[in-house]
N, C-alpha and C positions, 0 to 999 in steps of 0.2 A: 353635647358636651363633650369633648376630646376626653380620651383616658388619662389616668395619671396614674403614675406609679405609687406604690405604697407610701414611698417619701413623699412625693408630690402631695398626696392626699394629706398628710400629716401637716404638710407647710400651709394647705389650703384653711386648714381646720383655724381659724380666727374669729375671735368673737369679740363682742363689747366689751364684756368683761377681760380679755385680753387688752384692749385699747385702755380701759379705766386702769389696769395696773400698771401699765406703760406710762401713762399719764401721772398717777401718783409718783413714779419713778423719777421722771423728768422734771416734774414742778419747779425744783430751786434753780432750774437753769434756763427755763423758758417764760415767755411773757403770755399771758392771757391776754390776746389780741381784741380790740375793741370791734362791735358792729355797730353799724350806722344805719338807720330805717331812714329811706328816702320814698319819693314817689316817683313813679314810671313818666309822671307828668313832668318831673324835673329835666326828662332826655328827650319832651316832644311826643313821647308816648300817650295812649289813652291813661288815664288816671288807675292807680293800683300800688300795691305795696311793693316795696323791693328792698330788700336787705342786704348791705354788702359786709363781709367779713374781712376786715383789713390786716391780711397777712403778711404785707408787706411791711408791717410794723414790729415782725418779730424780730430776734438776733439774726443778724448776718441778713436780712432785707428778705427771707421769704419763710415758708412754712419749712424750708430744708431742715433747719434747725432742729425741730422735732425729731427727725430721723436721726440725724447725725448724733443725738446724746443719747439716744435709743439704742442705738449702736455701740456707742464707746462706753455706757455704763452697763449694759446687760450682756456683752459680749468678754469673753477673755482677749486681753490686748497683749500680744508679744513684745519683748523687747526692742524689737524694729520698729513697732508702732503701727499706724495705719496708712493704707493709701486708699484714694478715690479717685474716679474718673468721671468728669462733669463737664456740662456744658458752660458751668459757672457758678449758679447759686448751689447746688450741691456742695461743690469744692469749698466755695465759701462758708459754707455752713458746717462743714468737717473741719476746715482749717481753724473755724472759731472756736468749736467745740474741744478740737484738741488742744488749742490754746488755753481755755478757761481749765482743762482738765491735765495737763502738763505731758501732754502726749506726744511724741515726735509723728509729723504727718508730712506725707508726698501728694500732690495734687496734680493730675494730669488735665488738660484741657485741650480742645480743638482749638484751630485757627480762627474759627468764626467766633470764639467767646468775646464778648465785647470787653473795650477796655475799662469799664467801670469793674466788671466782674474780676479780671485779671487783677485790677489795682486792689480790690478788697480781700481777695486771697493772699497776695504777698504783703498787705497790710496786717493780717492776722499772725504772718510769722511762718508759714508753710512753706516747705519747697516746691516750688511751681515748675511744671514740665509742660511746656506749649508744643504739642505736636498733633501732626494729622490734620486733615482736610475736615473731618466732620467728628461728631461724639463717638461712633464705633473704633474710629482708627486709634482715638486715645484713650478709650476703654481698653483695647488690644495691646496696647503699650503699658497701661498700668498693670495690667495683668502680668505681663512678661516680666515687669520689675518686681512684681509682690512675689511671684515663684521663685525669683533668685534671691530675694532679702529675707522671704518670711513674714513680711509684713500682713496685717490683716485687712483684708479687702473689704471697703463699705461700700455697698453697691448703690448706686443712684434711686433705685426703685424695684429690682426683684431680689428683695431681702426681707425676710419676715420683720425684723425691728425696724426697717426703715418704712415699711407700710404700717406697722403698728404705730409709730412715730407719728406719721402724717395723719393717721385716723385720730390723734388727739384733737386735731383742729375740727373734725366734725363732731366730736364728743362736748366739745367747747360749745359749738355753735347752736347744739340741740337745747342748750340750756339758756343761751343767749336770745334766741329766738323759737320758742318753742312753738308757735304757731305757724313754723314756715311747712310748706308742703313739697317743695322742691329744693334740691341744694345742686347747683351748677358748677362745676370747677374745670378748670383746664386740665388736658391731657397729654402727657409726654410719653414717657416710658409707664405710666398708670400708677404710679405709688401713691399719689395725693386722691385720687378718685378713687381707686379700691380702699385705701385706708378709710376713707369716708364711706364707703359703702357697708363696710365691716361696722362702724359706729352707728351708721344712721338708716340702712334700708329697710328698717323695720319701722321708720317713723315718716321718713318722706322720701319721695323720687328723687333717684340720683340721677343727675344727667350728665355725661362727658361732653366737653368742647374741645376740638382740636381744628388747628389751619388746614385749609384744603391742601396745602404744599406739603403737610406732615401728617397723613392720616393715618397713624400708628393701630389705634385701637380700631376705629372704623374698619380699616381693611382686615385686621385679624376676625374681629366678630364676623365679617362676609366671608371669611375664607375657613372659620370654625378651629384657626390657632394662630398663633405669633407668625407673622409673615413679614417679609422685607418690606417697607413702604418707602416712598420720596421723603427726603430729609431737606426739605425746602423752606419757604416763608420768612417773613421777618421776624418771626419768632424762633429761629432755627437754633439759638444760643440756650435755650430752655426747654424748648417741647417738640425736637426732632431728633429722636435717638435712633431712627431707622426701624427698630423693631420693639414692639411692647412687651414687658417681663412677663416670665410664663405664670408667675402668681399673681400678679395683678389682672391679667388675662382669664384666669380661672376665676377669679371673684367675680370681675366685670360679667362674666357668663351668668353668673348665679344672680348678681344682686344689681346691676346697672340697668337703668330703664332704657336708656338710648344713649347714642353718640351724636353730636352735631358738628358739622364741618361750616368752618366760617374763611371768608378770603381775607387776603393780608390788608384789603381796602376797609373793611370792616373792623377789623382789629386795629388800626390805625385811626380810624374814626374814633373807636371807642376810647382809645389814649385820651384824644384829643377833648373829647366829651368830657371823660370825667375828670380832667384836669380844668377845663372851662365852667363845668357847672358846679364841682365840689372843691375844685382845688386839690385835688388828688394826684400825685405822680406814681404811675407805675410804669413797667417795661411792657413789651408787646404780650410775651407770653404771658404776663400778669393778668392783663384784660381780655385774653380770649374768650374766657365764658361770658364777660359782659356784653363781650361783641355779639353772642348768640342772640342775646336779649334785645339789643339795641336794634342790630340787623332785621329780626325778624327771622332767622334761623330757629330760634326758639320763641313760639308766643304764648307767653302765660294764658292760662284762661281767667275768665272774669273772677272767680273765686279763689285764684290761687295765690301763694304767698312765695314767691321766689327769694332763695338766698343763692347771691353769686361771691366766690371766693375770689377775692383779688389776693394775688401773691407774686412778690417779686418786684422790688423797688430799686434794683441794681441797674441803673439805666446812666447815661450822661445827657439825655435828652434834656434841654432848656426850652426849647419852643415849640409846645404844645397847643399853645392858644395865645389868646391878646390878654 
């Protein structure tokens, strides 16, 4: 494990009790999203249990609302309000939470952000700035703006409150699917998978899944530290921040079992199959974990009961199947 400063070690000291405390604080503002138990045979695989955690039904269309409310409720908000950079879903979540709580918000997104996400952010009433080719450039612009205006930065993944908020997803599913042996979730900056790991690592194996074109956690674990990775893939607007967060990475080294990579073709196929077999719509980043199971990048053992987190419904796709 890489060396941590005293401050870094303090940031890492996150526990299931911390997640539970955040869950209680944000409970009035977020939904308990449902799970659905299906059979792997529904997708043409050998029969076996599979549970889907439907986080795309959360406010703003993804799990990100959990971290957004955690930040806005647990941190001191200056008069200038908050600022966030995002591929789209985090921005929509911060815009939604800020609107509910009456806080000024300015959201920076890169040019690759989808029209659906841009429309949602604008619809929630936040000030929107589209700048930079990728997330990292939008982040730099947001940081410069925050420094000049005194706004509070709400980081999409490398922030204690963001991770703990995301972890409430895992806390929830641990009671909804108590027999689960494995939890799989997509990885962008690492906020969701690290939060789930904090909440669930002592109960189930936690597995991250990334696009081959955006292997941020995979590359970091191989290098022993966060490093720049490619930022491609059809999930570029949600799972391609270029570099994993330091806090999520430190948690991953301790508590995540493994990270699997899937192709864009596997992601697109999972998106179509989810619609075709269950009539559930999700964006590419939201089905990346499912793609690992359906493509064989992760093959559950005969006695295994995997839970896959589906998150991200901010898409304009309407032709996923017949």
